[in-house]
C-alpha positions in Angstrom: 88.8 114.3 116.4 88.8 118.0 117.4 92.0 119.4 118.5 92.5 120.4 122.2 94.2 123.7 121.2 92.8 126.9 119.8 94.0 126.3 116.3 93.4 128.1 113.0 90.0 127.4 111.4 89.5 127.8 107.7 86.4 129.5 106.3 84.8 126.2 105.2 84.2 123.1 107.2 86.3 120.0 106.6 83.2 118.2 105.2 82.4 121.0 102.8 86.0 121.0 101.5 86.0 117.3 101.2 82.8 117.5 99.1 84.3 120.2 96.9 87.3 118.0 96.2 85.2 115.1 95.0 86.4 115.4 91.3 90.1 115.5 92.0 89.8 112.9 94.7 88.1 110.5 92.3 90.7 111.4 89.5 93.8 111.0 91.7 92.5 108.5 94.3 94.9 109.7 97.0 96.2 107.2 99.5 97.5 108.8 102.8 99.6 107.0 105.4 100.7 108.1 108.9 97.9 110.5 110.0 98.1 108.8 113.4 101.6 110.4 113.7 99.9 113.8 114.1 99.1 114.8 117.7 96.4 117.4 117.7 97.2 118.5 121.2 100.4 120.1 120.2 101.6 122.3 117.3 103.9 120.9 114.5 106.1 122.4 111.8 105.0 120.2 108.8 107.9 120.0 106.4 107.3 118.6 102.9 108.5 118.1 99.4 107.0 120.2 96.7 105.9 118.5 93.5 105.5 119.9 89.9 103.4 123.0 89.8 102.8 122.6 93.6 99.0 122.8 93.6 97.6 119.4 92.8 98.4 117.4 95.9 98.7 119.7 98.9 95.0 120.7 99.1 94.0 117.0 99.1 96.3 116.1 101.9 95.5 119.3 104.0 91.7 118.5 103.9 92.3 114.9 104.8 94.5 116.0 107.7 91.8 118.4 108.8 89.0 115.8 108.7 90.9 113.3 110.5 92.6 115.4 113.2 91.0 118.8 113.2 94.4 120.3 112.3 94.6 122.7 109.4 98.2 124.0 109.1 99.0 127.5 108.1 101.1 127.5 104.9 104.1 129.6 104.2 103.8 130.7 100.6 106.3 132.1 98.1 106.2 135.9 97.8 105.1 135.5 94.2 101.7 134.4 95.3 101.1 137.6 97.2 101.6 139.8 94.2 98.4 138.5 92.7 95.5 140.4 94.4 92.6 137.9 94.0 94.8 134.9 94.6 96.4 136.5 97.6 93.0 137.1 99.2 92.0 133.5 98.6 95.2 132.1 100.2 94.9 134.4 103.2 91.4 133.2 103.9 92.9 129.7 104.2 95.7 130.8 106.6 98.5 131.1 104.1 101.1 133.9 104.9 104.1 135.0 103.0 107.0 132.7 103.8 109.3 135.1 105.8 111.2 134.3 109.0 109.2 137.0 110.8 105.8 135.6 109.8 106.8 132.1 110.7 108.1 133.3 114.1 104.8 135.1 114.7 102.8 131.9 114.0 105.0 129.9 116.3 104.6 132.4 119.1 100.8 131.9 118.6 101.1 128.1 118.7 99.8 127.6 115.1 100.5 124.5 113.1 102.6 125.5 110.1 103.4 123.9 106.7 106.6 124.8 104.8 108.2 123.5 101.7 112.0 124.3 102.0 112.3 123.8 98.2 110.0 126.7 97.5 109.5 127.9 93.9 112.5 126.1 92.6 111.1 122.7 93.6 107.8 123.6 92.0 109.5 124.7 88.8 111.0 121.3 88.2 113.3 120.5 85.3 113.8 117.4 83.3 115.2 114.5 85.3 114.2 115.9 88.7 111.2 113.6 89.4 110.3 113.8 93.1 113.8 115.1 94.0 114.3 117.3 97.1 115.8 120.7 95.9 116.4 122.4 99.2 119.8 124.1 98.4 121.3 125.6 101.6 118.1 126.5 103.4 118.1 126.1 107.1 115.5 128.6 108.3 112.8 126.1 109.1 115.3 124.1 111.3 116.5 127.3 113.1 112.9 128.5 113.9 111.8 125.0 114.9 114.7 124.8 117.4 114.2 128.3 118.7 110.5 127.8 119.4 110.6 124.1 120.4 108.5 122.9 117.5 108.6 119.2 116.5 109.2 118.8 112.8 106.8 116.5 111.1 108.1 115.3 107.7 105.6 114.8 104.8 106.5 112.9 101.6 104.3 113.3 98.6 104.5 111.1 95.5 102.6 111.0 92.3 102.2 114.4 90.7 105.6 114.4 89.0 104.5 111.2 87.2 101.5 113.0 85.9 103.4 115.2 83.5 106.3 114.8 81.0 108.4 118.0 80.9 109.6 119.0 77.4 110.8 122.6 78.2 112.1 123.7 81.6 113.5 126.9 83.0 117.0 126.0 82.1 116.1 125.5 78.5 114.3 128.8 78.4 117.4 130.7 79.8 119.7 129.0 77.4 117.5 129.7 74.3 118.1 132.8 72.1 114.9 134.6 73.5 116.1 133.8 77.0 119.5 135.1 76.4 118.0 138.3 75.0 115.6 138.7 77.9 118.5 138.2 80.3 120.0 141.5 79.0 116.9 143.4 80.2 117.4 145.1 83.5 115.5 143.3 86.2 114.5 140.3 84.2 117.1 137.8 85.7 116.0 138.8 89.2 112.3 138.5 88.3 112.7 134.9 87.2 115.5 134.2 89.7 117.9 133.3 87.0 115.3 130.8 85.5 114.5 129.1 88.8 111.0 130.7 88.8 110.1 129.7 85.3 107.5 126.9 85.5 108.2 124.0 83.0 106.1 123.3 79.9 104.8 119.8 80.2 102.2 117.5 78.7 99.9 115.3 80.6 97.4 112.8 79.2 98.2 112.4 75.5 99.3 115.8 74.2 97.0 117.7 76.6 97.7 119.8 79.7 95.3 117.5 81.7 97.4 115.5 84.1 97.6 111.8 83.7 95.3 110.0 86.4 98.3 108.9 88.4 97.4 107.9 91.9 98.8 110.2 94.6 100.4 109.0 97.8 101.3 110.9 100.9 103.1 109.8 104.1 103.0 111.8 107.3 106.1 110.7 109.2 107.1 110.5 112.8 107.8 113.9 114.5 111.4 114.9 114.9 111.9 116.3 118.4 113.9 119.5 118.5 113.9 119.9 122.3 117.5 118.4 122.6 118.8 121.2 120.5 117.4 124.0 122.6 119.5 127.1 122.5 121.5 125.9 119.5 119.5 127.6 116.7 122.6 129.5 115.6 124.9 126.5 115.5 125.6 125.6 111.8 126.3 121.9 112.6 123.1 121.5 114.6 121.1 123.2 111.8 122.6 120.9 109.2 122.0 117.9 111.4 118.2 118.8 111.9 117.8 119.7 108.2 119.4 116.5 107.0 117.3 114.4 109.5 114.2 115.9 108.0 115.3 115.4 104.4 116.4 111.9 105.2 113.0 111.1 106.6 111.3 112.4 103.6 113.5 110.5 101.2 113.0 107.3 103.1 109.2 107.7 103.0 109.5 108.5 99.3 111.4 105.3 98.7 108.7 103.3 100.6 105.9 105.0 98.6 107.7 104.2 95.3 107.8 100.5 96.3 104.2 100.5 97.2 103.2 102.2 94.0 104.8 99.5 91.9 102.4 96.9 93.1 99.5 98.9 94.4 96.5 96.5 94.2 94.0 99.4 94.0 95.4 100.9 90.7 93.1 99.4 88.0 94.0 98.4 84.5 92.3 101.5 82.9 94.3 103.8 85.1 97.5 102.0 84.3 96.8 102.1 80.6 96.0 105.8 80.6 99.1 106.6 82.5 101.2 105.2 79.6 100.0 107.9 77.3 
């Protein structure tokens, strides 16, 4: 269904991107709920949880959203991505901008759909024992801007990628190691790796390989959270906390629902279940 608004269009059609995703789609067999909660006639601030490495699930859900609704949200990316010339150009073609308040405000003024992960790089660089946890720290920027520009917040829960890998060395381990302690003494290194929070984990997937296990991916697009009642309160700490916790609570509830569904998913075959034990 085409959107009624003049929204961002990626360089490839939805059908072309769907075709290009054939292999990962077959491998992960994603199941997506709640696309009917997306109203193409108005812009949304999509707020989701990042999973390990942050690149396996989002493209699949974005293309499914685009095919179903005509909406392709513009992503707010970590500044690290924009320091890599070729990768930067690729992201920009698909609407991604550096995740600054100024860029987000600019997109909202234009009425664009926007996708943000409040957990950022820290949520991507997961550590042992953090499977599908929200790691948002004290970040309220998305709530502030949504209130200021009257954007409904549409929470998204993603489940599956964190099961596809087993972490054996994370950023915390690196910083505590002897090499990590020595590197910490080098001027600028702690800031570069954000005290270890920007160090991706070393993990194994299928067997001892880096190939992810063929875990099925699940995604849930929740009901929009109306920010209109908070108009003019974008600088009120209590309001910001309430809106942020409402979004986080919705994601956690959807995550719990997806976990229950995953336990008895009738479409996960015996071969997939066996492979996922390795």
